[in-house]
C-alpha positions as CSV (number, residue, x, y, z in Angstrom):
1,M,0.0,0.0,0.0
2,A,1.2,3.5,-0.8
3,R,0.4,6.7,0.9
4,R,-0.5,9.9,-1.0
5,Y,-1.8,13.0,0.7
6,G,-2.4,11.1,4.0
7,Q,-4.6,8.5,2.2
8,I,-4.0,4.9,1.9
9,I,-4.0,3.7,-1.7
10,P,-4.4,0.0,-2.0
11,R,-2.2,-1.8,-4.4
12,G,-3.2,-5.1,-5.6
13,E,-5.5,-6.8,-8.0
14,P,-7.7,-4.5,-10.0
15,R,-10.4,-7.2,-10.1
16,C,-10.9,-6.6,-6.4
17,A,-11.7,-3.0,-6.9
18,I,-15.3,-3.5,-8.2
19,P,-16.5,-5.8,-5.4
20,V,-14.9,-3.4,-2.8
21,A,-16.6,-0.4,-4.5
22,I,-19.9,-2.2,-4.4
23,A,-19.6,-3.1,-0.8
24,L,-18.5,0.4,0.1
25,R,-21.4,1.9,-1.9
26,Q,-23.9,-0.4,-0.1
27,S,-22.5,0.5,3.3
28,L,-22.8,4.2,2.4
29,I,-26.4,3.8,1.3
30,E,-27.3,1.9,4.5
31,I,-25.6,4.6,6.7
32,A,-27.5,7.4,4.8
33,S,-30.8,5.5,5.2
34,V,-30.2,5.1,8.9
35,R,-29.4,8.8,9.2
36,Q,-32.5,9.7,7.3
37,T,-34.7,7.4,9.4
38,N,-33.3,8.9,12.6
39,L,-33.8,12.4,11.3
40,G,-37.4,11.5,10.3
41,Q,-38.0,9.8,13.7
42,S,-37.1,12.8,15.7
43,T,-39.2,15.0,13.5
44,K,-42.1,12.6,13.8
45,M,-41.7,12.4,17.6
46,G,-41.8,16.2,17.7
47,M,-45.0,16.2,15.6
48,V,-46.6,13.6,17.8
49,Y,-45.7,15.6,20.9
50,E,-47.2,18.8,19.4
51,Y,-50.3,16.9,18.4
52,L,-50.7,15.4,21.9
53,T,-50.3,18.7,23.6
54,G,-52.4,20.6,21.0
55,P,-56.0,21.5,20.7
56,R,-57.0,18.9,18.0
57,F,-56.1,16.0,20.3
58,R,-57.9,17.6,23.2
59,A,-61.0,18.1,21.0
60,H,-60.9,14.5,19.8
61,V,-60.7,13.2,23.4
62,E,-63.5,15.5,24.6
63,S,-65.6,14.3,21.7
64,I,-65.0,10.7,22.6
65,V,-65.8,11.3,26.3
66,E,-69.0,13.2,25.3
67,K,-70.2,10.4,23.0
68,F,-69.5,7.9,25.7
69,A,-71.5,9.9,28.3
70,E,-74.4,10.1,25.8
71,M,-74.3,6.4,25.3
72,E,-74.3,5.8,29.0
73,Q,-77.3,8.1,29.4
74,D,-79.2,6.4,26.6
75,L,-78.5,3.0,28.1
76,A,-79.8,4.2,31.5
77,R,-83.0,5.6,29.8
78,E,-83.5,2.3,27.9
79,R,-83.0,0.3,31.1
80,K,-85.7,2.4,32.9
81,T,-88.1,2.0,30.0
82,M,-87.5,-1.7,29.7
83,I,-88.1,-2.2,33.5
84,R,-91.3,-0.2,33.3
85,L,-92.5,-2.2,30.2
86,W,-91.6,-5.5,31.9
87,A,-93.5,-4.5,35.0
88,K,-96.5,-3.6,32.9
89,R,-96.3,-6.9,31.0
90,E,-96.0,-8.9,34.2
91,E,-99.1,-7.2,35.5
92,Q,-100.9,-8.0,32.3
93,I,-99.9,-11.6,32.5
94,R,-100.9,-11.8,36.1
95,G,-104.3,-10.3,35.2
96,V,-104.8,-12.8,32.4
97,I,-103.9,-15.8,34.6
98,E,-106.3,-14.5,37.4
99,S,-109.1,-13.9,34.9
100,T,-108.6,-17.4,33.4
101,A,-108.5,-19.0,36.8
102,G,-111.7,-17.1,37.8
103,M,-113.5,-18.1,34.6
104,Y,-112.4,-21.7,35.1
105,G,-113.6,-21.6,38.7
106,D,-117.0,-20.3,37.6
107,L,-117.3,-23.1,35.0
108,Q,-116.4,-25.7,37.7
109,G,-119.1,-24.2,39.9
110,I,-121.6,-24.7,37.0
111,A,-120.5,-28.0,35.6
112,G,-119.3,-29.5,38.8
113,K,-117.1,-32.6,38.6
114,G,-118.0,-33.1,34.9
115,L,-115.4,-30.4,34.0
116,N,-112.0,-31.9,33.3
117,E,-109.1,-30.6,35.2
118,I,-106.8,-28.2,33.2
119,E,-103.1,-28.5,34.0
120,G,-101.8,-25.2,35.3
121,L,-105.1,-24.0,36.6
122,Q,-105.3,-26.4,39.6
123,V,-105.4,-24.6,42.9
124,S,-102.0,-25.9,44.0
125,M,-100.4,-24.6,40.8
126,L,-101.7,-21.0,41.0
127,P,-99.7,-18.4,42.8
128,S,-101.4,-17.2,46.0
129,G,-102.8,-13.7,45.9
130,G,-102.2,-13.0,49.5
131,E,-101.7,-14.5,52.9
132,G,-104.6,-15.3,55.2
133,E,-107.0,-16.4,52.4
134,S,-108.8,-19.6,53.2
135,S,-109.8,-22.1,50.5
136,S,-113.2,-23.7,50.8
C-alpha cells in the first residue's frame, strides 16, 4: 500500500476494486438510510408531541368522552323504559292468569265434577294472591 496526501491507496489486484466499491457503496447507502430514518424519527416524535399537547387531540378526546357519556345516558333511559315495560307486561300476564282461573272456577261451579281438570289451573299450581286467604 502506498500513501498519498495522507490517504492509503491500496495496491493489488484490479479485479478486487469493483467488489470493494460495491460493498463500500452499499455501506454508504445503509448509513445514509439510517441517518434519514433517525432524522425523520425525531421529526415525527416532535410532531406527535405537538399533536398530543395541541387543541386537536384535546378536541378528539373531549368528543369521545362526550359520546361515551351520551351512550351511558341512553342506556340508563333504555333500562328504565324496559323495566317499566316488563313490570307492565308482568301485571298484564298476572291479570290474564287470574281472569282465566276465575272463569275456570265459575265453570267448575256450574259444571261440577264433569269439567275436566286443566293443568296449570289447579289450585295448587296458581300463585297465591295474599296471605290469610282460606280455601273452601
